[in-house]
SERO-4910 file (N, C-alpha, C, O; in steps of 0.05 Angstrom, whole numbers):
BEGIN
 pado doro    nc1    nc2    nc3   cac1   cac2   cac3    cc1    cc2    cc3    oc1    oc2    oc3
  Thr    A   -134   -898   -421   -116   -919   -429    -92   -907   -443    -94   -886   -457
  Lys    A    -70   -920   -441    -45   -911   -453    -45   -919   -483    -51   -942   -489
  Pro    A    -38   -900   -501    -38   -908   -529    -15   -927   -535      6   -926   -523
  Asp    A    -19   -945   -555      1   -964   -562     22   -951   -580     18   -928   -588
  Glu    A     43   -965   -586     65   -954   -602     56   -944   -629     66   -923   -639
  Glu    A     38   -958   -642     28   -950   -668     13   -923   -667     17   -906   -684
  Cys    A     -4   -920   -646    -18   -894   -642      2   -872   -637     -1   -850   -648
  Ile    A     21   -877   -620     41   -857   -614     56   -848   -639     61   -825   -644
  Ala    A     64   -868   -655     79   -862   -680     62   -845   -699     71   -827   -712
  Ala    A     36   -853   -701     17   -838   -719     14   -809   -710     14   -791   -726
  Leu    A     11   -805   -683      8   -778   -672     34   -762   -675     33   -738   -682
  Asp    A     57   -775   -671     82   -762   -675     85   -753   -704     97   -732   -710
  Gly    A     75   -770   -723     77   -764   -751     62   -739   -760     69   -726   -779
  Ile    A     41   -732   -745     26   -708   -752     34   -684   -734     21   -663   -735
  Gly    A     55   -688   -718     65   -666   -702     50   -661   -676     48   -638   -667
  Phe    A     38   -682   -665     23   -679   -640     40   -668   -618     63   -677   -614
  Asp    A     30   -648   -603     45   -636   -581     38   -650   -555     17   -646   -543
  Trp    A     57   -666   -545     53   -682   -521     56   -664   -495     47   -673   -474
  Glu    A     67   -641   -498     72   -624   -475     51   -602   -470     53   -586   -452
  Leu    A     30   -602   -487     10   -580   -486     -3   -577   -458     -6   -554   -449
  Asp    A    -10   -599   -445    -22   -596   -419     -4   -583   -399    -12   -566   -383
  Arg    A     22   -590   -400     42   -577   -382     44   -547   -388     45   -531   -369
  Ile    A     43   -540   -413     44   -512   -421     20   -497   -411     22   -475   -400
  Arg    A     -4   -510   -414    -28   -497   -404    -28   -493   -374    -37   -473   -364
  Gln    A    -17   -512   -359    -15   -510   -330      4   -487   -322      0   -475   -301
  Asn    A     24   -482   -338     43   -461   -332     37   -436   -349     56   -423   -358
  Tyr    A     12   -431   -353      3   -409   -371     16   -382   -364     24   -367   -382
  Thr    A     19   -376   -338     31   -351   -330     59   -348   -341     66   -326   -351
  Arg    A     75   -369   -340    102   -367   -350    103   -363   -380    122   -350   -390
  Phe    A     84   -374   -395     85   -373   -424     69   -351   -437     70   -348   -461
  Thr    A     54   -336   -421     39   -314   -433     58   -292   -440     75   -284   -424
  Pro    A     56   -281   -464     75   -260   -472     73   -236   -454     52   -228   -444
  Phe    A     96   -224   -450     98   -201   -432     80   -178   -441     67   -165   -425
  Val    A     80   -173   -467     63   -151   -478     34   -155   -470     20   -135   -463
  Arg    A     25   -179   -470     -3   -185   -463     -8   -178   -433    -29   -168   -426
  Arg    A     12   -184   -416     10   -178   -388      8   -148   -383     -8   -139   -367
  Val    A     24   -133   -398     24   -104   -395     -4    -93   -403    -15    -75   -390
  Glu    A    -15   -104   -425    -42    -96   -434    -63   -103   -413    -81    -87   -408
  Glu    A    -60   -126   -400    -79   -133   -378    -77   -114   -355    -97   -107   -343
  Leu    A    -52   -106   -348    -48    -87   -327    -60    -59   -334    -72    -46   -317
  Lys    A    -57    -51   -359    -69    -26   -368    -99    -27   -365   -112     -8   -356
  Ser    A   -111    -49   -373   -140    -52   -371   -149    -52   -342   -169    -40   -335
  Tyr    A   -133    -65   -325   -139    -66   -296   -138    -37   -285   -156    -29   -269
  Lys    A   -118    -22   -293   -115      6   -284   -138     23   -293   -148     39   -278
  Gln    A   -146     19   -318   -169     34   -328   -195     28   -313   -211     46   -308
  Lys    A   -198      3   -306   -223     -5   -292   -222      3   -262   -243     11   -251
  His    A   -199      0   -249   -197      4   -220   -183     29   -211   -184     36   -187
  Gly    A   -171     44   -230   -157     69   -223   -129     65   -212   -116     85   -204
  His    A   -119     41   -211    -92     35   -201    -84      7   -212   -101     -7   -223
  Ile    A    -59      0   -208    -50    -27   -216    -39    -43   -193    -22    -60   -196
  Asn    A    -49    -37   -169    -43    -53   -146    -62    -76   -145    -81    -76   -130
  Val    A    -57    -96   -162    -76   -118   -167    -82   -133   -142    -64   -142   -128
  Met    A   -108   -136   -136   -117   -150   -112   -122   -180   -119   -133   -186   -141
  Gln    A   -114   -197   -102   -116   -226   -107   -145   -234   -112   -151   -251   -129
  His    A   -163   -223    -96   -192   -230    -99   -205   -219   -124   -226   -228   -132
  Val    A   -191   -200   -137   -202   -189   -162   -192   -205   -186   -208   -212   -204
  Asp    A   -166   -210   -187   -155   -225   -210   -130   -240   -200   -108   -230   -200
  Lys    A   -135   -265   -191   -114   -281   -179    -90   -285   -197    -67   -283   -189
  Arg    A    -96   -291   -222    -74   -297   -242    -56   -273   -246    -32   -275   -246
  Leu    A    -69   -249   -249    -53   -225   -254    -38   -217   -228    -16   -207   -229
  Tyr    A    -51   -221   -205    -39   -215   -179    -13   -232   -176      8   -222   -169
  Glu    A    -15   -258   -182      8   -276   -180     30   -268   -200     54   -270   -194
  Cys    A     22   -260   -224     41   -251   -244     56   -227   -234     81   -226   -237
  Cys    A     43   -207   -223     56   -183   -213     76   -190   -191     98   -180   -190
  Asn    A     67   -208   -173     85   -216   -151    110   -231   -162    132   -227   -152
  Ser    A    105   -247   -183    128   -262   -195    147   -243   -208    172   -246   -206
  Ile    A    137   -222   -221    154   -202   -234    171   -188   -214    195   -184   -217
  Arg    A    158   -179   -192    173   -165   -170    194   -183   -158    217   -175   -154
  Ser    A    187   -208   -153    205   -227   -141    229   -232   -159    252   -234   -151
  Ala    A    223   -236   -185    244   -241   -205    264   -218   -206    288   -223   -209
  Arg    A    254   -194   -205    272   -171   -206    290   -170   -181    314   -163   -183
  Arg    A    278   -176   -158    293   -175   -133    312   -198   -130    334   -195   -119
  Asn    A    304   -222   -140    319   -246   -135    331   -259   -160    331   -284   -162
  Ala    A    340   -243   -178    349   -254   -204    372   -274   -201    377   -290   -219
  Val    A    386   -273   -179    409   -291   -176    400   -319   -166    415   -338   -167
  Lys    A    375   -321   -157    365   -347   -147    357   -364   -170    348   -354   -191
  Pro    A    359   -391   -167    351   -409   -188    321   -406   -194    305   -403   -176
  Gly    A    314   -407   -220    286   -405   -228    276   -376   -231    253   -372   -239
  His    A    293   -357   -225    286   -329   -228    302   -316   -250    327   -317   -249
  Thr    A    289   -304   -270    303   -290   -291    295   -261   -288    272   -253   -288
  Lys    A    315   -244   -285    310   -215   -280    298   -203   -306    307   -208   -328
  Pro    A    276   -187   -302    264   -174   -326    285   -156   -339    300   -142   -325
  Asp    A    285   -155   -365    305   -138   -379    296   -108   -377    274   -103   -368
  Glu    A    313    -90   -385    308    -61   -382    283    -53   -398    269    -34   -389
  Glu    A    278    -65   -420    254    -58   -436    229    -65   -421    209    -50   -421
  Cys    A    229    -89   -408    205    -97   -392    202    -78   -368    179    -70   -362
  Ile    A    224    -71   -355    222    -54   -332    212    -26   -340    195    -15   -326
  Ala    A    222    -16   -363    213     10   -373    183     10   -379    168     29   -374
  Ala    A    174    -12   -391    145    -14   -399    128    -14   -374    107     -1   -373
  Leu    A    137    -29   -353    121    -29   -328    123     -3   -313    103      7   -302
  Asp    A    146     10   -313    149     36   -301    131     56   -315    119     74   -303
  Gly    A    128     53   -342    112     71   -358     82     71   -350     68     91   -355
  Ile    A     73     49   -339     44     48   -331     41     51   -301     19     48   -290
  Gly    A     63     57   -287     62     62   -258     63     37   -241     52     37   -219
  Phe    A     76     16   -251     79     -9   -235     94     -4   -209    115     10   -210
  Asp    A     84    -14   -187     96     -9   -161    113    -34   -154    103    -55   -148
  Trp    A    140    -30   -156    158    -52   -152    160    -61   -123    168    -84   -117
  Glu    A    153    -44   -104    155    -51    -75    129    -61    -63    129    -68    -39
  Leu    A    108    -62    -78     82    -66    -66     80    -91    -49     68    -91    -28
  Asp    A     90   -114    -59     87   -138    -43    101   -137    -16     90   -147      4
  Arg    A    125   -124    -15    138   -121     11    124   -101     29    122   -105     53
  Ile    A    113    -80     17     98    -60     32     73    -73     44     66    -68     67
  Arg    A     59    -89     27     35   -102     37     41   -119     62     26   -120     81
  Gln    A     64   -133     61     71   -150     84     76   -134    109     72   -144    131
  Asn    A     85   -108    106     91    -92    129     67    -77    140     67    -68    163
  Tyr    A     46    -72    124     24    -57    133      8    -71    155      6    -96    155
  Thr    A     -3    -55    172    -19    -66    194    -40    -85    183    -56    -77    166
  Arg    A    -40   -109    192    -59   -129    184    -60   -133    154    -81   -141    143
  Phe    A    -38   -128    140    -35   -132    111    -55   -117     95    -62   -125     72
  Thr    A    -66    -95    105    -85    -79     91    -71    -61     70    -52    -47     77
  Pro    A    -79    -62     45    -65    -47     24    -67    -17     29    -87     -7     40
  Phe    A    -47     -3     20    -45     26     23    -70     41     12    -81     59     25
  Val    A    -79     33    -11   -102     46    -24   -126     44     -6   -141     64     -3
  Arg    A   -131     21      6   -154     18     23   -151     35     48   -171     46     58
  Arg    A   -127     36     59   -122     52     83   -127     82     77   -138     96     94
  Val    A   -119     91     54   -124    119     46   -154    124     45   -163    145     54
  Glu    A   -168    106     34   -197    109     33   -210    110     61   -228    125     66
  Glu    A   -199     93     79   -209     93    106   -203    120    120   -219    130    135
  Leu    A   -179    131    114   -172    157    126   -190    179    115   -198    197    130
  Lys    A   -196    178     89   -214    198     78   -242    196     90   -254    217     96
  Ser    A   -252    172     94   -278    168    107   -277    178    136   -296    191    145
  Tyr    A   -255    173    149   -252    182    177   -253    213    178   -266    224    195
  Lys    A   -239    225    159   -238    255    158   -266    266    153   -275    285    165
  Gln    A   -280    253    134   -307    262    127   -326    260    152   -342    278    156
  Lys    A   -323    239    167   -340    235    191   -332    253    214   -349    263    228
  His    A   -305    256    219   -296    270    243   -285    298    238   -281    313    257
  Gly    A   -281    305    213   -270    332    206   -240    334    209   -230    356    205
  His    A   -226    313    215   -197    313    218   -187    285    214   -202    266    210
  Ile    A   -160    282    214   -148    256    210   -130    249    234   -112    232    231
  Asn    A   -135    260    256   -120    252    280   -134    229    294   -148    232    314
  Val    A   -130    205    282   -145    181    291   -137    174    319   -113    173    327
  Lys    A   -157    169    335   -153    162    363   -153    131    365   -169    118    352
  Gln    A   -136    121    382   -134     92    385   -160     80    395   -168     58    387
  Ser    A   -175     95    412   -200     86    422   -222     84    401   -242     69    405
  Glu    A   -218     98    379   -238     98    357   -233     76    337   -252     63    327
  Asp    A   -208     72    330   -201     52    309   -172     44    313   -153     57    303
  Lys    A   -167     22    328   -140     14    335   -123      8    310    -99     16    308
  Ser    A   -134     -5    290   -119    -13    267   -111     12    250    -88     14    242
  Leu    A   -130     30    246   -124     54    231   -105     73    246    -87     85    234
  Tyr    A   -108     74    272    -89     89    289    -61     78    286    -42     93    283
  Ala    A    -58     51    287    -32     38    285    -20     44    257      4     49    255
  Phe    A    -37     44    237    -27     50    210    -16     79    209      6     83    198
  Cys    A    -30     98    220    -21    126    220      5    129    235     23    142    226
  Gln    A      7    115    258     32    117    274     55    105    258     77    116    258
  Arg    A     50     83    245     72     70    229     80     87    206    104     89    200
  Ile    A     61    100    193     67    117    170     85    141    180    105    147    167
  Arg    A     76    153    202     92    176    213    120    167    220    140    181    214
  Ser    A    122    145    234    148    135    243    166    128    219    190    134    220
  Ser    A    154    117    199    170    109    175    180    133    160    203    133    150
  Arg    A    165    155    160    174    179    146    196    192    163    215    203    152
  Lys    A    193    192    189    212    204    207    238    188    208    260    200    210
  Asn    A    236    162    207    260    144    209    260    125    186    256    101    189
  Pro    A    266    134    161    263    117    137    282     93    137    275     73    124
  Gly    A    305     94    150    323     71    149    320     52    171    333     31    172
  Lys    A    302     58    190    299     41    214    287     14    206    268     12    190
  Pro    A    298     -8    217    287    -34    211    257    -36    217    248    -27    238
  Gly    A    242    -47    199    214    -50    203    198    -26    193    173    -27    193
  Ser    A    211     -5    184    196     19    175    186     14    146    198     -2    131
  Leu    A    165     27    140    153     24    113    169     41     93    180     62    101
  Lys    A    169     33     68    182     49     48    161     67     36    142     58     22
  Leu    A    163     93     42    145    112     31    158    127      7    179    139     10
  Asn    A    145    124    -16    156    139    -39    142    166    -40    122    171    -26
  Asp    A    152    184    -57    141    211    -60    112    211    -68     96    228    -59
  Arg    A    104    192    -84     76    190    -93     57    185    -69     36    197    -67
  Arg    A     65    167    -52     48    160    -29     47    183     -9     26    189      2
  Ile    A     69    196     -5     70    220     13     51    241      1     36    254     16
  Ala    A     53    246    -25     36    266    -38      6    259    -35    -10    277    -31
  Val    A     -1    233    -37    -29    225    -34    -38    232     -6    -60    243     -2
  Leu    A    -22    225     14    -29    231     42    -31    262     47    -49    271     60
  Asp    A    -12    276     35    -12    306     38    -37    318     25    -47    338     34
  Ser    A    -46    306      3    -68    317    -13    -94    320      3   -110    338     -4
  Phe    A    -98    304     23   -122    307     39   -116    315     68   -133    311     86
  Gly    A    -92    325     72    -86    337     98    -77    318    120    -82    323    143
  Phe    A    -63    297    113    -53    279    133    -34    294    152    -16    309    142
  Asp    A    -37    291    178    -21    306    197      3    289    205      0    268    218
  Trp    A     26    298    197     51    283    202     61    287    231     78    272    240
  Gln    A     51    308    245     59    314    272     36    319    291     32    341    300
  Pro    A     19    299    296     -5    304    313      2    311    342    -13    325    356
  Asp    A     25    302    352     33    308    379     36    338    383     31    349    405
  Arg    A     45    352    362     48    381    363     21    394    370     20    414    385
  Ile    A     -1    384    358    -27    395    363    -37    388    392    -48    405    405
  Arg    A    -31    364    401    -40    356    428    -27    373    450    -40    377    470
  Arg    A     -2    381    445     12    397    466      4    426    465     11    441    484
  Ser    A    -11    435    445    -18    464    443    -43    470    460    -56    451    470
  Thr    A    -49    495    462    -73    504    477    -98    498    460    -96    493    436
  Pro    A   -122    497    473   -146    492    458   -150    512    434   -159    504    413
  Phe    A   -143    537    439   -145    557    417   -127    550    394   -135    551    371
  Glu    A   -101    543    400    -82    536    379    -91    511    364    -87    509    340
  Arg    A   -103    492    378   -114    468    365   -136    475    345   -136    464    323
  Lys    A   -153    493    353   -175    502    335   -164    515    310   -174    511    288
  Val    A   -143    532    314   -131    545    291   -119    524    272   -122    526    248
  Glu    A   -105    504    283    -94    483    267   -115    467    252   -112    461    229
  Glu    A   -137    462    266   -160    448    253   -171    464    230   -177    453    209
  Leu    A   -173    490    234   -183    508    212   -164    508    189   -172    509    166
  Lys    A   -138    508    194   -118    507    173   -120    482    156   -119    483    131
  Ser    A   -124    460    170   -126    434    155   -153    431    141   -156    415    123
  Tyr    A   -173    447    149   -199    446    137   -199    460    111   -219    462     97
***
């Protein structure tokens, strides 16, 4: 039931907050930035990265996407660009500003971290990372796209590979030129396999 004028006046007299439910519904917008950074640090400590997955923490995932979007679209209504202090704080913990766009470009929207783990498992099982299409179409397509993106970084539809991601792939022997191995003799292929081993 709706309160009468006398009840409303009495509640106003004690400073009742009529907007509290709206504020609670928009919790993400009103949570202090420092608290969000602390939540990201905790997430990183627990998971080893801050590429927040929606199924792990939906609220933090949406917050990260909102921050990225606000930085990119500060001229659009409803978007306020994060100030330099906020950007520096997020950079300091390794926040990935491109992650949401990269996720959209990856084969079947599979996150980079998961793809790297799949490649490591593939290498452990097969002894190399020259994924064949007949063995795993999705992982094969991912490898092709990564190679093409590094070779043609400005090409429309290419992925944005930063130095950190290239270093991760290099760290376990990702082959950036598998065609070179396929065109060589069987002996040369074995030598290349031994080098990558």
